[in-house]
C-alpha positions as CSV (number, residue, x, y, z in Angstrom):
1,M,-0.5,-68.4,12.5
2,S,-1.4,-68.9,8.8
3,I,0.6,-67.3,6.0
4,F,-2.4,-65.1,5.1
5,H,-2.7,-63.8,8.7
6,R,1.1,-63.1,8.8
7,I,0.9,-61.2,5.4
8,I,-2.0,-59.1,6.8
9,E,-0.1,-58.4,10.0
10,Y,3.1,-57.3,8.2
11,F,1.0,-55.2,5.8
12,L,-0.7,-53.3,8.7
13,V,2.6,-52.9,10.5
14,L,4.2,-51.5,7.4
15,C,1.3,-49.1,6.9
16,F,1.3,-47.8,10.4
17,F,5.1,-47.5,10.4
18,I,4.9,-45.3,7.2
19,I,2.1,-43.3,8.8
20,G,4.1,-42.8,11.9
21,L,7.1,-41.4,9.8
22,I,4.8,-39.1,7.9
23,E,3.0,-37.8,11.0
24,I,6.3,-37.1,12.8
25,F,7.7,-35.3,9.7
26,L,4.6,-33.1,9.3
27,A,4.3,-32.4,13.0
28,L,7.9,-31.4,13.3
29,V,8.2,-29.4,10.1
30,F,4.8,-28.0,9.3
31,E,2.9,-28.4,12.6
32,T,0.1,-30.2,10.9
33,Q,-1.1,-33.7,10.0
34,F,-1.6,-35.5,6.7
35,N,-4.4,-33.6,4.9
36,P,-5.9,-33.2,1.4
37,I,-3.9,-30.1,0.6
38,F,-0.6,-31.8,1.3
39,F,-1.6,-34.9,-0.7
40,G,-2.9,-32.8,-3.6
41,I,0.3,-30.9,-3.8
42,T,2.2,-34.2,-3.8
43,L,0.1,-35.4,-6.8
44,S,1.0,-32.2,-8.8
45,T,4.7,-32.4,-8.0
46,N,7.4,-33.7,-10.4
47,L,10.4,-35.8,-9.4
48,L,12.9,-33.0,-9.1
49,E,10.6,-31.0,-6.8
50,T,10.1,-34.1,-4.7
51,Q,13.8,-34.6,-4.4
52,E,14.5,-31.0,-3.5
53,F,11.6,-31.0,-1.0
54,L,12.9,-34.0,0.8
55,S,16.5,-32.9,0.8
56,F,15.6,-29.6,2.3
57,Y,13.1,-30.7,5.0
58,A,13.6,-34.4,5.7
59,L,17.4,-34.3,6.1
60,S,17.3,-31.8,8.9
61,P,18.9,-33.2,12.1
62,K,15.8,-33.1,14.2
63,V,13.8,-35.0,11.6
64,L,16.5,-37.6,11.1
65,F,17.0,-38.1,14.8
66,S,13.2,-38.5,15.4
67,F,13.0,-41.0,12.5
68,F,15.9,-42.9,14.0
69,V,14.3,-43.1,17.5
70,F,10.9,-43.9,16.1
71,S,12.4,-46.7,14.0
72,L,14.3,-48.0,17.0
73,L,11.2,-48.1,19.2
74,S,9.2,-49.8,16.4
75,F,11.9,-52.5,16.2
76,V,11.8,-53.0,20.0
77,F,8.0,-53.5,20.0
78,L,7.9,-55.7,16.9
79,F,10.9,-57.9,17.7
80,P,11.1,-58.1,21.5
81,K,13.6,-61.0,21.4
82,Y,16.1,-58.5,19.9
83,N,16.1,-56.1,22.8
84,I,17.5,-52.6,22.6
85,I,20.3,-53.2,25.1
86,H,21.5,-56.2,23.2
87,L,21.8,-54.1,20.1
88,L,24.0,-51.7,22.0
89,H,26.3,-54.6,23.0
90,F,25.1,-54.7,26.6
91,T,23.7,-57.7,28.4
92,L,20.2,-57.6,29.7
93,K,17.4,-60.1,29.7
94,S,14.9,-59.8,26.9
95,H,11.8,-59.5,29.0
96,H,13.0,-55.9,30.0
97,S,12.9,-54.7,26.4
98,R,9.2,-53.9,26.3
99,L,9.6,-51.7,29.4
100,I,12.6,-50.0,27.9
101,G,10.7,-49.5,24.7
102,L,7.8,-48.0,26.6
103,I,10.1,-45.5,28.3
104,L,11.8,-44.5,25.1
105,F,8.3,-44.2,23.4
106,L,7.3,-41.7,26.1
107,V,10.6,-39.8,25.7
108,I,10.2,-39.3,22.0
109,F,6.7,-38.0,22.3
110,I,7.2,-35.8,25.3
111,V,10.7,-34.5,24.7
112,L,11.4,-34.8,21.0
113,T,8.1,-33.9,19.5
114,P,6.2,-31.7,21.9
115,R,4.6,-29.9,19.0
116,I,2.4,-32.8,18.5
117,Y,0.5,-31.8,21.6
118,S,-0.2,-28.3,20.4
119,A,-3.8,-27.1,20.5
120,S,-4.0,-27.1,16.7
121,L,-3.3,-30.9,16.6
122,Q,-5.1,-32.2,19.7
123,G,-8.2,-32.7,17.7
124,W,-6.9,-35.4,15.4
125,L,-5.5,-37.4,18.3
126,S,-9.1,-38.2,19.3
127,Q,-10.2,-39.0,15.7
128,K,-10.7,-42.4,14.2
129,N,-7.9,-44.8,13.4
130,A,-5.1,-43.2,11.4
131,L,-5.3,-45.8,8.7
132,F,-8.9,-44.9,7.9
133,R,-8.1,-41.2,8.1
134,Y,-5.3,-41.6,5.6
135,G,-7.6,-43.7,3.4
136,N,-10.2,-40.9,3.5
137,V,-7.7,-38.2,2.6
138,I,-6.3,-40.1,-0.3
139,T,-9.7,-41.2,-1.6
140,L,-11.3,-37.8,-1.4
141,T,-8.3,-36.1,-3.0
142,L,-8.2,-38.6,-5.9
143,I,-11.9,-38.2,-6.5
144,E,-11.7,-34.4,-6.6
145,T,-8.6,-34.4,-8.8
146,N,-10.1,-36.9,-11.2
147,S,-13.2,-34.8,-11.3
148,Y,-11.5,-31.6,-12.3
149,I,-9.2,-33.3,-14.9
150,T,-12.2,-35.2,-16.5
151,Q,-14.5,-32.2,-16.4
152,Y,-11.9,-29.8,-17.7
153,K,-11.0,-32.1,-20.6
154,N,-14.6,-32.3,-21.5
155,L,-15.0,-28.5,-21.1
156,S,-11.8,-28.0,-23.2
157,Q,-13.2,-30.1,-26.0
158,T,-16.5,-28.2,-25.9
159,L,-14.7,-24.9,-26.1
160,K,-12.7,-26.0,-29.1
161,E,-15.9,-27.0,-30.9
162,N,-17.9,-23.9,-30.0
163,L,-15.3,-21.1,-29.9
164,A,-16.7,-19.1,-32.7
165,Q,-20.4,-19.5,-31.6
166,R,-19.5,-18.3,-28.1
167,E,-17.8,-15.0,-29.0
168,Q,-20.9,-12.8,-28.9
169,N,-21.9,-14.2,-25.5
170,E,-18.5,-14.2,-23.9
171,I,-17.1,-10.8,-24.9
172,L,-19.4,-7.9,-24.2
173,S,-16.9,-5.2,-25.2
174,N,-13.4,-5.2,-26.8
175,T,-12.6,-1.6,-27.4
176,L,-8.8,-1.4,-27.6
177,E,-6.3,-2.9,-30.1
178,L,-3.2,-3.3,-27.9
179,P,-0.6,-5.0,-30.1
180,T,1.6,-6.8,-27.5
181,I,0.7,-8.0,-24.1
182,V,3.1,-10.0,-21.9
183,L,2.4,-11.7,-18.6
184,I,5.3,-13.0,-16.5
185,I,4.3,-15.4,-13.8
186,G,6.9,-15.7,-11.0
187,E,7.3,-18.5,-8.5
188,S,7.8,-18.3,-4.7
189,T,9.1,-14.7,-4.7
190,Q,8.6,-12.7,-1.6
191,R,8.7,-9.0,-2.3
192,N,10.3,-8.0,1.0
193,Y,13.7,-9.4,-0.2
194,M,13.7,-7.2,-3.3
195,S,15.6,-3.9,-3.2
196,L,12.7,-2.7,-5.4
197,Y,10.7,-2.9,-2.2
198,N,13.4,-1.3,0.0
199,Y,15.3,-4.4,1.0
200,A,18.8,-3.3,2.3
201,L,20.8,-5.3,-0.3
202,P,20.8,-4.6,-4.1
203,T,18.9,-7.7,-5.1
204,T,17.0,-6.1,-8.0
205,P,19.3,-3.6,-9.7
206,K,17.9,-4.0,-13.2
207,L,14.3,-3.6,-12.2
208,N,15.3,-0.6,-10.0
209,A,16.8,1.0,-13.1
210,L,13.6,0.4,-15.1
211,V,11.7,2.2,-12.3
212,K,14.1,5.2,-12.6
213,S,13.5,5.2,-16.4
214,G,9.8,5.9,-15.7
215,N,8.6,2.8,-17.6
216,L,8.1,0.4,-14.7
217,I,5.4,1.1,-12.1
218,V,5.6,-1.0,-8.9
219,F,2.6,-1.9,-6.8
220,D,3.2,-1.8,-3.0
221,D,0.4,-3.7,-1.4
222,V,-0.4,-6.9,-3.3
223,I,-0.9,-10.3,-1.9
224,S,-1.6,-13.8,-3.2
225,P,-4.8,-15.7,-2.1
226,H,-2.8,-18.8,-1.4
227,S,0.7,-20.0,-0.6
228,H,0.8,-22.8,-3.1
229,T,1.0,-22.6,-6.9
230,N,-2.0,-24.7,-7.8
231,Q,-4.4,-23.0,-5.5
232,A,-3.1,-19.5,-6.3
233,L,-3.1,-19.8,-10.1
234,Q,-6.5,-21.4,-10.3
235,K,-7.7,-18.0,-9.0
236,V,-5.2,-15.7,-10.7
237,L,-5.9,-17.1,-14.2
238,T,-9.7,-17.6,-14.0
239,F,-12.7,-15.9,-12.4
240,S,-12.5,-18.1,-9.4
241,N,-12.2,-16.4,-5.9
242,Y,-13.1,-17.2,-2.3
243,E,-16.6,-15.7,-2.8
244,N,-17.7,-18.1,-5.5
245,T,-16.0,-21.4,-4.4
246,Q,-19.3,-23.2,-5.0
247,I,-18.4,-23.1,-8.7
248,P,-15.3,-25.2,-9.4
249,W,-12.4,-23.2,-10.8
250,F,-12.3,-25.3,-14.0
251,M,-15.9,-24.4,-14.8
252,Q,-15.0,-20.7,-14.8
253,Q,-13.7,-18.8,-17.8
254,N,-9.9,-18.3,-18.0
255,I,-7.6,-15.6,-19.4
256,L,-6.4,-17.6,-22.4
257,D,-9.8,-18.4,-23.8
258,I,-11.0,-14.8,-23.4
259,L,-7.9,-13.5,-25.2
260,N,-8.4,-16.0,-28.0
261,L,-12.0,-14.8,-28.4
262,A,-10.8,-11.2,-28.3
263,G,-8.6,-11.8,-31.3
264,Y,-5.2,-12.3,-29.7
265,K,-2.6,-14.9,-30.8
266,T,-1.8,-16.5,-27.5
267,H,1.6,-18.0,-26.5
268,W,2.6,-19.9,-23.4
269,L,6.3,-20.5,-22.6
270,S,7.2,-22.4,-19.4
271,N,10.2,-23.5,-17.5
272,Q,8.0,-25.6,-15.2
273,E,6.9,-29.1,-15.8
274,M,4.6,-30.0,-18.7
275,V,3.4,-33.1,-16.9
276,S,3.4,-34.2,-13.2
277,I,2.1,-37.2,-11.4
278,Y,-1.5,-36.0,-11.6
279,G,-1.5,-32.8,-13.6
280,N,-1.6,-29.3,-12.4
281,V,-3.5,-26.0,-12.9
282,P,-0.9,-24.1,-15.0
283,E,-0.5,-27.2,-17.3
284,V,-4.2,-27.5,-17.8
285,I,-4.8,-23.8,-18.5
286,S,-1.7,-23.5,-20.7
287,Q,-3.2,-26.0,-23.2
288,R,-5.8,-23.3,-24.1
289,A,-3.0,-21.2,-25.7
290,Q,-2.6,-21.4,-29.5
291,Y,1.2,-21.9,-29.1
292,T,2.8,-23.7,-26.1
293,A,6.4,-24.5,-25.4
294,F,8.0,-26.2,-22.3
295,S,11.7,-26.3,-21.5
296,S,11.3,-30.0,-20.6
297,K,8.7,-31.9,-22.5
298,N,9.5,-35.6,-21.9
299,D,11.4,-35.7,-18.7
300,S,9.5,-34.6,-15.6
301,Y,12.8,-35.0,-13.6
302,R,14.5,-32.2,-15.6
303,A,11.6,-29.8,-15.3
304,G,12.8,-26.9,-13.2
305,N,16.4,-28.1,-13.4
306,L,17.1,-25.6,-16.1
307,Y,17.6,-21.9,-15.3
308,D,14.9,-19.5,-16.3
309,G,17.2,-17.9,-18.8
310,I,16.3,-20.7,-21.2
311,L,13.0,-18.8,-21.7
312,L,14.8,-16.1,-23.6
313,S,16.1,-18.6,-26.2
314,M,12.6,-20.2,-26.3
315,L,11.2,-16.8,-27.1
316,Q,13.5,-16.6,-30.1
317,D,12.2,-19.9,-31.3
318,V,8.6,-18.7,-31.4
319,P,7.4,-18.5,-35.0
320,P,6.8,-15.0,-36.3
321,S,3.1,-14.0,-35.8
322,E,1.2,-12.3,-38.5
323,N,-1.5,-11.4,-36.0
324,T,-1.8,-7.7,-35.1
325,K,-2.5,-8.6,-31.4
326,N,-0.2,-11.0,-29.5
327,F,-0.2,-12.3,-26.0
328,Y,2.8,-14.0,-24.4
329,A,2.8,-15.7,-21.0
330,F,6.1,-16.7,-19.3
331,H,5.9,-19.2,-16.4
332,L,9.2,-19.0,-14.4
333,M,10.7,-21.4,-11.9
334,G,11.6,-18.1,-10.2
335,T,12.9,-18.5,-6.6
336,H,11.3,-22.0,-6.0
337,M,13.0,-24.2,-3.4
338,T,15.7,-25.5,-3.5
339,Y,17.1,-21.9,-3.9
340,R,20.7,-22.8,-4.7
341,H,19.5,-24.6,-7.9
342,R,17.7,-21.5,-9.2
343,Y,20.6,-19.4,-10.3
344,P,24.0,-19.9,-12.1
345,K,27.3,-19.5,-10.2
346,A,27.8,-16.1,-11.8
347,F,24.9,-14.7,-9.7
348,A,26.3,-16.0,-6.3
349,Q,26.8,-12.5,-5.1
350,F,25.4,-12.7,-1.5
351,S,26.7,-14.9,1.3
352,P,26.1,-15.4,5.0
353,Q,29.0,-12.9,5.5
354,T,27.1,-10.3,3.5
355,L,24.1,-10.7,5.7
356,K,26.2,-10.4,8.9
357,A,28.0,-7.3,7.5
358,H,24.7,-5.5,6.9
359,N,23.0,-6.6,10.2
360,L,20.5,-8.8,8.3
361,D,21.4,-11.9,10.3
362,T,18.5,-11.9,12.8
363,F,14.8,-12.8,12.8
364,V,12.4,-9.9,12.0
365,H,11.5,-7.9,15.2
366,S,14.1,-9.8,17.2
367,H,17.8,-9.7,18.2
368,Q,18.0,-13.5,17.9
369,K,20.7,-14.5,15.4
370,L,20.2,-16.9,12.6
371,D,22.5,-19.9,12.6
372,D,24.9,-20.7,9.8
373,S,22.6,-23.1,8.0
374,Q,19.7,-20.5,8.0
375,L,22.0,-17.8,6.8
376,E,23.2,-20.0,4.0
377,T,19.6,-20.7,2.9
378,K,18.7,-17.0,3.0
379,S,21.7,-16.0,1.0
380,H,20.8,-18.6,-1.7
381,Y,17.3,-17.1,-1.8
382,L,18.8,-13.6,-2.3
383,N,20.9,-14.9,-5.2
384,A,17.9,-16.5,-6.7
385,I,16.1,-13.1,-6.5
386,L,19.1,-11.5,-8.1
387,Y,18.9,-13.9,-11.0
388,N,15.2,-13.5,-11.2
389,D,15.8,-9.8,-11.6
390,Y,18.0,-10.5,-14.6
391,V,15.5,-12.8,-16.2
392,V,12.4,-10.6,-15.7
393,S,14.3,-7.5,-16.9
394,S,15.7,-9.4,-19.9
395,I,12.2,-10.5,-21.0
396,I,11.0,-6.9,-20.6
397,E,14.0,-5.7,-22.7
398,S,13.0,-8.2,-25.4
399,F,9.8,-6.2,-26.0
400,A,11.1,-2.7,-25.3
401,D,11.1,-1.8,-29.0
402,K,7.4,-2.7,-29.4
403,E,4.2,-1.1,-28.2
404,A,4.2,-3.5,-25.2
405,L,2.3,-3.7,-21.9
406,I,4.1,-6.2,-19.6
407,I,2.9,-7.4,-16.2
408,Y,5.0,-9.3,-13.7
409,L,3.4,-11.1,-10.7
410,S,4.6,-13.9,-8.5
411,D,2.1,-16.8,-7.7
412,H,3.0,-16.6,-4.0
413,G,6.0,-15.9,-1.8
414,D,8.3,-18.0,0.4
415,E,8.9,-17.4,4.1
416,V,12.7,-17.6,4.7
417,Y,13.5,-17.7,8.4
418,D,11.7,-14.4,8.8
419,F,10.4,-14.8,12.3
420,R,10.8,-18.5,13.1
421,D,12.8,-21.6,12.2
422,F,11.0,-22.2,8.9
423,A,11.7,-21.7,5.2
424,G,9.2,-22.4,2.4
425,H,5.4,-22.2,2.2
426,N,2.6,-24.1,3.8
427,E,-0.9,-22.8,4.3
428,S,-1.5,-24.7,7.5
429,M,1.1,-22.5,9.2
430,G,0.6,-19.5,6.9
431,S,2.2,-16.1,7.5
432,R,2.2,-12.8,5.6
433,F,5.7,-13.6,4.2
434,M,4.2,-16.4,2.1
435,I,1.8,-14.2,0.3
436,E,3.4,-10.7,0.0
437,V,4.3,-10.7,-3.7
438,P,5.8,-8.4,-6.2
439,F,3.4,-6.9,-8.8
440,M,4.5,-4.4,-11.4
441,V,3.5,-3.1,-14.8
442,Y,6.0,-2.1,-17.6
443,M,5.0,0.1,-20.5
444,S,7.4,0.8,-23.3
445,E,8.0,4.3,-24.6
446,G,5.9,3.6,-27.7
447,F,3.1,2.2,-25.6
448,K,3.1,5.2,-23.2
449,E,2.9,7.7,-26.1
450,K,0.0,5.9,-27.8
451,Y,-2.0,5.0,-24.7
452,P,-1.4,7.8,-22.1
453,D,-4.8,7.0,-20.4
454,I,-3.6,3.5,-19.6
455,F,-0.4,4.9,-18.2
456,T,-2.4,7.2,-16.0
457,K,-4.7,4.4,-14.8
458,V,-1.7,2.3,-13.7
459,Q,0.0,5.2,-11.9
460,Q,-3.2,6.0,-10.0
461,A,-3.6,2.4,-8.9
462,K,-0.1,1.5,-7.6
463,D,-0.8,2.3,-3.9
464,K,-4.1,0.5,-3.6
465,P,-4.5,-2.8,-1.6
466,F,-5.0,-5.8,-3.9
467,M,-5.3,-9.5,-3.8
468,S,-4.4,-11.4,-7.0
469,D,-7.6,-13.5,-7.1
470,D,-9.0,-10.4,-8.8
471,F,-6.2,-10.2,-11.3
472,I,-8.3,-11.4,-14.3
473,H,-10.8,-8.5,-13.7
474,S,-8.0,-6.0,-13.6
475,F,-6.1,-7.4,-16.5
476,L,-9.1,-7.4,-18.8
477,D,-10.1,-4.0,-17.7
478,L,-6.6,-2.7,-18.6
479,L,-7.0,-4.3,-22.1
480,G,-10.4,-2.7,-22.7
481,I,-12.1,-6.2,-22.6
482,V,-15.3,-6.7,-20.8
483,S,-16.3,-10.4,-20.3
484,K,-19.7,-11.5,-19.2
485,D,-18.0,-12.4,-15.8
486,S,-16.2,-9.1,-15.5
487,V,-16.9,-7.0,-12.3
488,S,-15.6,-3.4,-12.4
489,S,-15.4,-3.1,-8.6
490,R,-12.9,-6.0,-8.6
491,S,-10.5,-4.2,-11.0
492,I,-7.8,-2.2,-9.3
493,F,-7.7,0.0,-12.4
494,S,-11.4,0.9,-12.2
495,P,-12.7,4.1,-10.6
496,S,-15.3,1.9,-8.9
497,Y,-12.7,-0.5,-7.4
498,N,-13.6,-1.8,-3.9
499,Q,-10.5,-1.1,-1.8
500,N,-12.4,-2.4,1.3
501,R,-12.8,-6.0,0.2
502,A,-11.5,-8.4,2.8
503,R,-8.3,-10.1,1.7
504,I,-8.6,-13.6,3.2
505,F,-5.7,-16.0,3.4
506,S,-5.7,-19.3,5.3
507,G,-9.0,-18.2,7.0
508,K,-7.5,-15.0,8.3
509,D,-8.1,-11.4,7.3
510,Y,-4.7,-10.2,6.0
511,D,-5.2,-6.5,6.8
512,R,-6.5,-7.2,10.3
513,D,-4.6,-10.2,11.4
514,L,-1.4,-10.5,9.3
515,K,-0.3,-7.3,7.8
516,I,2.3,-5.2,9.7
517,H,1.5,-1.6,10.6
518,N,3.5,-0.2,7.7
519,T,3.7,-2.8,4.9
520,F,6.5,-1.0,3.1
521,K,9.0,-1.1,5.9
522,Y,10.4,-4.5,6.6
523,N,11.5,-3.6,10.1
524,E,8.2,-2.3,11.4
525,V,6.6,-3.7,14.6
526,S,3.8,-6.1,14.0
527,I,0.2,-5.5,15.2
528,V,-1.3,-8.3,17.3
529,P,-4.1,-10.1,15.6
530,S,-7.5,-8.4,16.0
531,R,-9.0,-11.4,17.9
532,L,-6.5,-10.8,20.8
533,W,-7.4,-7.8,23.0
534,L,-5.2,-6.2,25.6
535,H,-6.4,-7.1,29.1
536,R,-6.9,-4.6,31.9
537,V,-6.1,-1.3,30.2
538,D,-7.0,0.5,33.4
539,E,-4.5,3.4,33.3
540,K,-3.4,5.9,30.7
541,A,0.2,4.8,30.8
542,K,-0.7,1.2,29.8
543,F,-2.7,2.4,26.8
544,E,0.1,4.7,25.7
545,D,2.6,1.9,25.9
546,F,0.6,-0.6,23.8
547,K,-1.6,1.6,21.5
548,E,0.5,0.9,18.4
549,K,0.5,-2.9,18.9
550,Y,-3.1,-3.9,19.7
551,R,-6.3,-3.2,17.9
552,G,-8.7,-4.1,20.7
553,F,-8.5,-3.4,24.4
554,E,-10.5,-4.1,27.6
555,I,-11.2,-1.4,30.2
556,D,-12.6,-2.4,33.6
557,V,-15.3,0.0,34.8
558,H,-17.2,0.5,38.1
559,F,-20.0,2.9,38.7
560,L,-19.3,5.0,41.8
561,A,-22.1,7.0,43.2
562,N,-20.2,9.1,45.8
563,P,-19.3,11.9,46.1
564,T,-20.2,12.6,42.5
565,P,-21.6,9.8,40.3
566,Y,-19.2,8.7,37.6
567,F,-17.7,5.6,35.8
568,D,-14.4,4.8,37.5
569,V,-11.7,3.0,35.6
570,G,-10.3,0.1,37.6
571,H,-10.5,-3.6,38.2
572,D,-11.4,-3.8,41.9
573,G,-13.7,-0.8,42.5
574,E,-13.5,1.9,45.0
575,D,-11.0,0.4,47.3
576,S,-8.2,0.4,44.7
577,S,-9.4,3.4,42.6
578,I,-6.9,5.7,41.1
579,N,-9.8,8.2,40.4
580,L,-9.5,7.8,36.6
581,N,-12.8,8.8,34.9
582,L,-13.9,6.7,31.9
583,A,-14.5,10.0,30.1
584,E,-10.8,10.8,30.4
585,M,-9.9,7.5,28.8
586,F,-12.3,8.0,25.9
587,A,-10.8,11.5,25.4
588,L,-7.3,10.1,25.3
589,I,-8.3,7.4,22.8
590,Q,-10.1,9.9,20.5
591,K,-7.0,12.2,20.4
592,Q,-4.8,9.4,19.1
593,N,-6.5,9.0,15.7
594,I,-5.1,5.5,15.3
595,Q,-6.8,3.8,12.3
596,H,-6.2,0.2,13.4
597,L,-8.0,0.5,16.8
598,S,-11.2,-1.4,16.7
599,G,-12.9,-1.3,20.0
600,G,-13.6,0.1,23.4
601,G,-13.9,-1.4,26.8
602,G,-16.2,-3.5,28.9
């Protein structure tokens, strides 16, 4: 064999070995395969995030053991003269090694990674060669990423050159002169772990106190459109939403440029990375601010390694503004994984023992106990939320003596062993815990006195359902700004707000398929997704037992002519009839007045 052929052989072997490791990892941890979303997130990740990601997921025992067995099998197939038994210091002739390797190969795929045969992954097994599939994913993602970076840079230059000329076309109305507007963008914070949202432990004492003061209004039913920062913020900070995906997000107007046109001095302060491998949405949009400051400018590895409290000192360094209208955006690291790195030791208040003492050591809707490692991770998350409470409330207090309107919203949430053995966020295995986020509005005493109508608007909106891809419509509405792209029915503060708009996440209708019956109670029973109907509801008792859990149900009906014609409820007809009239079932259903029920029988 020539050297060239051997190089090609080793190259292909290396490629497929790496692909095998990646596929095992993704199947075990995220129940998916390599895809554009995963690769795109990799491109927008800095070195510290990569290290934390790998240390949390790749170092788990099941992943490490699977990697070891896969590597061992690969060695057996590639180097048959070094058979596996010999490596274990036994004696066996080498011609048996391939048979042993085949047996172990079957073991790892049947016993160790059964998830790879799940229905959601069967499709890719029959697809083309994995090397070509990886090439397609990487190529398409790079093309798309290059496209938005190039086009957005061109668009940014155009906006700089034509800002003054565009004002009349961009802003249709600018009626209010609000002096101080603050937007705090959180990271990976799930609201269900905040005492502000009735969690059993005091994880948000300072924000709770602001609610009692009457200055902070908390919104109870807000979700994110995505479970990843890039995808979420490209909708939160621009007019992009799932209805207009045919227009790239970077071709839509954004909050900062609109505020610039409306006469605000815009400031962006961030404790996230200024640069990443291939850029990211917040970084691109932040460049539209007139003043930007990042906690780590030159070292991507340090980005996010500093606690969010640094933003308070960064605020002190902002040059005094002579402008009468000022906007400040704070981008937090929040409760981003790895959770133990998100707070100082002084905030290590919660521990696994705390969770056990308060009976918070099980999965939701289950008596199954969390193990020590899961409890440790959850307690770190609670401590991160406690520190986040301190940071957010401290930012608020920094503006308390001004006529200030302050909004806090997290980009998305994190699932933290809520109902399965998983912590983090991944849209391919999305759950409600990844998108149920805190959203609140603070108004200082001076602001409330001068703008009572805005205070009333906010109060009246706090219980309405909302998805944050409509944030820009609501935000501008509150500021009295009407852009050419503003739609009043998309503003939660508008009298014409459409509360019935479907809130879609990961291809699912949140309200029908993901939301629990009572969103505000963490321990409520979940409703089964609307696409699953209860089979053979052929007696009243069965309907009564399951009416709170299912939205759809099937009733078997036969028409019986004798002695009096009627529709008989039952699966097998007259021989097994219990003499239940369909009219009785309908009467029972109508008496219930259950809003989530969506169908009758067949």
